[in-house]
ROMAR-398331 format. One line per field, with one value per residue (C-alpha): residue number from 0; residue in three letters; x, y, z. Coordinates in steps of 0.25 Angstrom, whole numbers, m for minus. Example, Ala and Ser with C-alpha at 12.3 -4.5 7.8 and 13.67 -1.06 7.14 Angstrom:
<recs>
num = [0, 1] $
residu = [ALA, SER] $
px = [49, 55] $
py = [m18, m4] $
pz = [31, 29] $
</recs>
This chain:
<recs>
num = [0, 1, 2, 3, 4, 5, 6, 7, 8, 9, 10, 11, 12, 13, 14, 15, 16, 17, 18, 19, 20, 21, 22, 23, 24, 25, 26, 27, 28, 29, 30, 31, 32, 33, 34, 35, 36, 37, 38, 39, 40, 41, 42, 43, 44, 45, 46, 47, 48, 49, 50, 51, 52, 53, 54, 55, 56, 57, 58, 59, 60, 61, 62, 63, 64, 65, 66, 67, 68, 69, 70, 71, 72, 73, 74, 75, 76, 77, 78, 79, 80, 81, 82, 83, 84, 85, 86, 87, 88, 89, 90, 91, 92, 93, 94, 95, 96, 97, 98, 99, 100, 101, 102, 103, 104, 105, 106, 107, 108, 109, 110, 111, 112, 113, 114, 115, 116, 117, 118, 119, 120, 121, 122, 123, 124, 125, 126, 127, 128, 129, 130, 131, 132, 133, 134, 135, 136, 137, 138, 139, 140, 141, 142, 143, 144, 145, 146, 147, 148, 149, 150, 151, 152, 153, 154, 155, 156, 157, 158, 159, 160, 161, 162, 163, 164, 165, 166, 167, 168, 169, 170, 171, 172, 173, 174, 175, 176, 177, 178, 179, 180, 181, 182, 183, 184, 185, 186, 187, 188, 189, 190, 191, 192, 193, 194, 195, 196, 197, 198, 199, 200, 201, 202, 203, 204, 205, 206, 207, 208, 209, 210, 211, 212, 213, 214, 215, 216, 217, 218, 219, 220, 221, 222, 223, 224, 225, 226, 227, 228, 229, 230, 231, 232, 233, 234, 235, 236, 237, 238, 239, 240, 241, 242, 243, 244, 245, 246, 247, 248, 249, 250, 251, 252, 253, 254, 255, 256, 257, 258, 259, 260, 261, 262, 263, 264, 265, 266, 267, 268, 269, 270, 271, 272, 273, 274, 275, 276, 277, 278, 279, 280, 281, 282, 283, 284, 285, 286, 287, 288, 289, 290, 291, 292, 293, 294, 295, 296, 297, 298, 299, 300, 301, 302, 303, 304, 305, 306, 307, 308, 309, 310, 311, 312, 313, 314, 315, 316, 317, 318, 319, 320, 321, 322, 323, 324, 325, 326, 327, 328, 329, 330, 331, 332, 333, 334, 335, 336, 337, 338, 339, 340, 341, 342, 343, 344, 345, 346, 347, 348, 349, 350, 351, 352, 353, 354, 355, 356, 357, 358, 359, 360, 361, 362, 363, 364, 365, 366, 367, 368, 369, 370, 371, 372, 373, 374, 375, 376, 377, 378, 379, 380, 381, 382, 383, 384, 385, 386, 387, 388, 389, 390, 391, 392, 393, 394, 395, 396, 397, 398, 399, 400, 401, 402, 403, 404] $
residu = [UNK, UNK, UNK, UNK, UNK, UNK, UNK, UNK, UNK, UNK, UNK, UNK, UNK, UNK, UNK, UNK, UNK, UNK, UNK, UNK, UNK, UNK, UNK, UNK, UNK, UNK, UNK, UNK, UNK, UNK, UNK, UNK, UNK, UNK, UNK, UNK, UNK, UNK, UNK, UNK, UNK, UNK, UNK, UNK, UNK, UNK, UNK, UNK, UNK, UNK, UNK, UNK, UNK, UNK, UNK, UNK, UNK, UNK, UNK, UNK, UNK, UNK, UNK, UNK, UNK, UNK, UNK, UNK, UNK, UNK, UNK, UNK, UNK, UNK, UNK, UNK, UNK, UNK, UNK, UNK, UNK, UNK, UNK, UNK, UNK, UNK, UNK, UNK, UNK, UNK, UNK, UNK, UNK, UNK, UNK, UNK, UNK, UNK, UNK, UNK, UNK, UNK, UNK, UNK, UNK, UNK, UNK, UNK, UNK, UNK, UNK, UNK, UNK, UNK, UNK, UNK, UNK, UNK, UNK, UNK, UNK, UNK, UNK, UNK, UNK, UNK, UNK, UNK, UNK, UNK, UNK, UNK, UNK, UNK, UNK, UNK, UNK, UNK, UNK, UNK, UNK, UNK, UNK, UNK, UNK, UNK, UNK, UNK, UNK, UNK, UNK, UNK, UNK, UNK, UNK, UNK, UNK, UNK, UNK, UNK, UNK, UNK, UNK, UNK, UNK, UNK, UNK, UNK, UNK, UNK, UNK, UNK, UNK, UNK, UNK, UNK, UNK, UNK, UNK, UNK, UNK, UNK, UNK, UNK, UNK, UNK, UNK, UNK, UNK, UNK, UNK, UNK, UNK, UNK, UNK, UNK, UNK, UNK, UNK, UNK, UNK, UNK, UNK, UNK, UNK, UNK, UNK, UNK, UNK, UNK, UNK, UNK, UNK, UNK, UNK, UNK, UNK, UNK, UNK, UNK, UNK, UNK, UNK, UNK, UNK, UNK, UNK, UNK, UNK, UNK, UNK, UNK, UNK, UNK, UNK, UNK, UNK, UNK, UNK, UNK, UNK, UNK, UNK, UNK, UNK, UNK, UNK, UNK, UNK, UNK, UNK, UNK, UNK, UNK, UNK, UNK, UNK, UNK, UNK, UNK, UNK, UNK, UNK, UNK, UNK, UNK, UNK, UNK, UNK, UNK, UNK, UNK, UNK, UNK, UNK, UNK, UNK, UNK, UNK, UNK, UNK, UNK, UNK, UNK, UNK, UNK, UNK, UNK, UNK, UNK, UNK, UNK, UNK, UNK, UNK, UNK, UNK, UNK, UNK, UNK, UNK, UNK, UNK, UNK, UNK, UNK, UNK, UNK, UNK, UNK, UNK, UNK, UNK, UNK, UNK, UNK, UNK, UNK, UNK, UNK, UNK, UNK, UNK, UNK, UNK, UNK, UNK, UNK, UNK, UNK, UNK, UNK, UNK, UNK, UNK, UNK, UNK, UNK, UNK, UNK, UNK, UNK, UNK, UNK, UNK, UNK, UNK, UNK, UNK, UNK, UNK, UNK, UNK, UNK, UNK, UNK, UNK, UNK, UNK, UNK, UNK, UNK, UNK, UNK, UNK, UNK, UNK, UNK, UNK, UNK, UNK, UNK, UNK, UNK, UNK, UNK, UNK, UNK, UNK, UNK, UNK, UNK, UNK, UNK, UNK, UNK, UNK, UNK, UNK, UNK, UNK, UNK, UNK, UNK, UNK, UNK, UNK, UNK, UNK, UNK, UNK, UNK, UNK, UNK, UNK] $
px = [446, 445, 443, 428, 429, 439, 430, 419, 428, 432, 417, 414, 426, 421, 407, 413, 421, 409, 418, 417, 424, 434, 440, 445, 448, 463, 461, 458, 472, 470, 461, 448, 452, 459, 448, 438, 447, 448, 433, 430, 440, 435, 421, 425, 432, 421, 411, 420, 421, 406, 407, 404, 391, 387, 388, 380, 369, 370, 367, 354, 349, 344, 337, 329, 319, 322, 307, 309, 323, 323, 312, 319, 332, 326, 320, 331, 344, 352, 355, 370, 370, 360, 369, 382, 376, 368, 378, 386, 373, 368, 380, 378, 363, 361, 346, 343, 350, 341, 328, 333, 335, 321, 315, 323, 317, 324, 327, 334, 342, 347, 351, 359, 365, 377, 382, 382, 395, 399, 405, 391, 384, 391, 389, 374, 372, 369, 357, 352, 338, 338, 325, 328, 343, 338, 328, 340, 349, 338, 336, 351, 351, 339, 347, 359, 368, 376, 388, 379, 373, 386, 391, 377, 378, 393, 388, 376, 373, 368, 354, 355, 361, 349, 340, 348, 345, 330, 328, 338, 333, 343, 354, 362, 361, 366, 378, 382, 381, 389, 400, 403, 404, 418, 418, 418, 413, 400, 398, 400, 389, 379, 382, 382, 368, 363, 368, 362, 350, 335, 335, 345, 350, 363, 358, 349, 360, 370, 360, 360, 375, 375, 365, 371, 380, 396, 396, 386, 394, 407, 400, 395, 409, 415, 405, 407, 422, 423, 414, 418, 423, 410, 401, 409, 407, 392, 390, 399, 391, 378, 384, 388, 374, 366, 375, 378, 392, 389, 385, 397, 406, 400, 402, 417, 419, 413, 422, 434, 431, 429, 442, 436, 445, 450, 436, 432, 443, 440, 426, 430, 441, 430, 420, 416, 423, 410, 409, 424, 422, 411, 419, 431, 424, 418, 424, 428, 437, 444, 445, 450, 460, 472, 467, 463, 477, 483, 475, 482, 496, 502, 491, 492, 477, 473, 458, 462, 471, 460, 450, 459, 465, 452, 444, 456, 459, 446, 447, 451, 466, 468, 462, 471, 483, 481, 479, 491, 500, 495, 498, 512, 513, 510, 521, 531, 529, 514, 518, 528, 517, 507, 511, 508, 495, 491, 495, 488, 475, 475, 476, 487, 477, 471, 484, 491, 479, 481, 496, 494, 488, 499, 511, 524, 531, 521, 522, 537, 537, 528, 536, 549, 543, 539, 552, 560, 551, 557, 571, 566, 571, 563, 557, 552, 547, 539, 533, 529, 523, 520, 530, 526, 535, 536, 546, 535, 524, 533, 535, 520, 517, 527, 522, 507, 510, 517, 505, 495, 503] $
py = [461, 462, 449, 448, 446, 458, 466, 463, 467, 480, 484, 481, 489, 501, 499, 499, 512, 519, 521, 517, 504, 510, 517, 504, 496, 498, 489, 477, 472, 469, 457, 452, 448, 460, 469, 462, 464, 479, 480, 474, 482, 495, 492, 488, 502, 510, 503, 503, 518, 520, 510, 521, 525, 511, 509, 521, 516, 502, 507, 512, 499, 493, 506, 509, 498, 495, 497, 511, 513, 506, 513, 526, 521, 517, 530, 539, 532, 530, 516, 519, 522, 511, 501, 505, 504, 492, 482, 486, 489, 475, 468, 474, 471, 459, 456, 471, 469, 458, 465, 477, 469, 464, 478, 486, 487, 479, 491, 499, 487, 485, 500, 498, 485, 491, 499, 487, 483, 470, 465, 466, 459, 446, 447, 449, 439, 427, 435, 442, 437, 432, 438, 453, 450, 443, 455, 464, 456, 455, 470, 472, 463, 471, 483, 476, 479, 467, 473, 474, 461, 453, 455, 450, 437, 436, 435, 426, 416, 402, 406, 419, 411, 402, 414, 421, 408, 409, 424, 431, 427, 437, 428, 439, 447, 436, 434, 448, 450, 437, 442, 453, 443, 440, 427, 415, 407, 415, 415, 399, 399, 406, 399, 385, 389, 392, 379, 370, 378, 375, 387, 381, 395, 392, 387, 400, 409, 403, 405, 420, 421, 414, 424, 436, 447, 447, 453, 443, 432, 437, 439, 424, 419, 427, 421, 406, 407, 410, 398, 386, 374, 366, 378, 381, 367, 366, 380, 375, 363, 370, 381, 370, 364, 377, 384, 378, 379, 391, 399, 393, 398, 412, 412, 408, 418, 430, 426, 425, 438, 445, 441, 432, 420, 418, 417, 408, 398, 398, 394, 384, 377, 372, 366, 352, 342, 342, 357, 358, 349, 357, 370, 364, 361, 374, 381, 394, 386, 380, 395, 400, 389, 397, 410, 402, 396, 410, 415, 406, 412, 417, 411, 401, 401, 386, 389, 396, 385, 375, 383, 382, 368, 360, 364, 364, 350, 346, 353, 347, 344, 356, 366, 359, 360, 375, 377, 369, 377, 390, 385, 382, 397, 402, 409, 400, 404, 399, 386, 383, 385, 376, 362, 368, 373, 360, 353, 362, 362, 348, 352, 343, 334, 346, 353, 340, 337, 351, 350, 336, 343, 352, 350, 344, 358, 364, 353, 354, 369, 366, 355, 363, 374, 364, 357, 371, 374, 363, 370, 383, 387, 380, 392, 398, 384, 383, 397, 395, 381, 378, 368, 358, 346, 349, 338, 328, 335, 337, 322, 319, 330, 323, 309, 314, 322, 310, 302, 312, 315] $
pz = [383, 398, 405, 408, 423, 424, 416, 425, 437, 430, 429, 443, 448, 439, 445, 459, 456, 449, 437, 422, 419, 410, 422, 428, 415, 418, 430, 420, 422, 436, 432, 437, 451, 455, 449, 458, 470, 467, 464, 478, 485, 479, 482, 496, 498, 492, 501, 514, 513, 516, 528, 539, 531, 529, 544, 548, 538, 544, 558, 554, 548, 561, 565, 552, 547, 533, 530, 533, 527, 514, 508, 511, 506, 493, 491, 496, 495, 482, 479, 479, 494, 497, 490, 496, 510, 508, 508, 520, 528, 524, 529, 543, 542, 533, 538, 535, 521, 518, 522, 514, 502, 503, 504, 494, 480, 469, 461, 473, 477, 463, 463, 476, 471, 463, 476, 486, 492, 485, 498, 505, 494, 497, 512, 510, 499, 509, 515, 503, 499, 485, 480, 481, 477, 464, 461, 463, 453, 443, 444, 442, 430, 424, 425, 419, 431, 430, 438, 451, 449, 447, 462, 467, 459, 464, 478, 476, 486, 481, 485, 477, 465, 464, 465, 454, 445, 448, 449, 439, 425, 417, 412, 405, 418, 426, 417, 416, 431, 435, 426, 436, 448, 450, 458, 449, 461, 462, 447, 447, 458, 450, 437, 445, 450, 436, 431, 442, 446, 441, 432, 422, 419, 412, 398, 396, 402, 392, 381, 385, 384, 371, 365, 373, 370, 371, 384, 390, 384, 390, 404, 404, 400, 411, 421, 416, 415, 430, 434, 441, 431, 434, 431, 418, 413, 416, 409, 397, 396, 395, 386, 375, 377, 374, 364, 350, 345, 337, 350, 357, 346, 347, 362, 360, 349, 357, 369, 361, 354, 367, 373, 383, 380, 394, 400, 388, 391, 406, 403, 392, 401, 411, 400, 401, 391, 383, 382, 379, 367, 362, 364, 357, 344, 343, 331, 339, 347, 335, 329, 342, 347, 345, 351, 363, 365, 363, 374, 384, 381, 394, 403, 414, 417, 417, 414, 401, 397, 400, 392, 380, 380, 384, 372, 362, 366, 361, 347, 334, 332, 322, 333, 343, 334, 332, 347, 351, 341, 347, 361, 357, 352, 366, 374, 379, 394, 392, 386, 397, 407, 399, 406, 420, 415, 408, 421, 430, 422, 418, 403, 398, 390, 382, 380, 375, 366, 360, 358, 352, 340, 337, 328, 333, 333, 342, 352, 351, 355, 367, 371, 370, 378, 389, 389, 390, 402, 410, 409, 415, 429, 439, 446, 432, 428, 442, 440, 425, 426, 440, 443, 433, 429, 414, 411, 415, 408, 395, 395, 396, 385, 375, 377, 376, 363, 357, 359, 354, 342] $
</recs>
């Protein structure tokens, strides 16, 4: 399955180019970051070609009062044209833009929103009055136009985020829209406000996710997995408070079945110790232990290793034994990198605890691989394991395993 964030960026790119998403699916291999850059460049190029027209329109703004021009615009000008011109003109006349936003009907403004230049949304966000913006967001959510609402949320100021908490009641709409916002920082700001704000929105929002469709659950996972560590920990604590083990098991099963393992691991790795313990004793983790370890083969992403080792280290010995056995069967190049990963992510304790539950022959295989790594050419070794001093680490590992056995 396509990575969730990558999929969102494919949809946004297709929307920008006005083509079905199937026409751009071959670009999936570019990844989310490059797709986001491509979408922004394409959007910029499309709007920049109309700059001379926007400048002529802008020159008329100081001349014609809005009380005269806006009623005519709303009756005579298609939202496509108004939306494309509004951002560029608004940047040159920010006060007029605020006045226009207050005068436009919510329905017409929502019609125009999909055609706004995303660059100008960010520039105008600080000056935009919250009341009409919230009304437009609610109208977009009523229409289920989550692709348009997402960028609005991505540029939300602290004041607007607070207004969203108070004035946008559609939890499912917020989740589906935020999934199209690329910036993890912006998403974290929104979720952090929902965590600390007076509305106490997160418990109800998580309830919506638990009872929601597979698509809604995946959108929520995509959002939370990109949040800051402290936000993930706070959301995780609430999740394990409001959801019984059976509901958690159902969520885990749906995520794994949908191929969203990476996002699940990025989320799980930042849970609090209490939440990690509850996760570890969920039967789905025991059933999927070997599958989770296999997902790490060839990966050097610290977040994924943390998401596997932290919960597995808290599982019963038999689960750890199976997981450790699977770990030893990973590709040799992956195992050679493991000491550097454990050092960089401070994962030695959970790693050793998992390995301690394995059979002696499994420990011997891993030890032999790590020992052989010390005989590699120095340049190869530096590239593979980030210049870690393996001889010292192996000595520590040997002593620790003896104690644990």
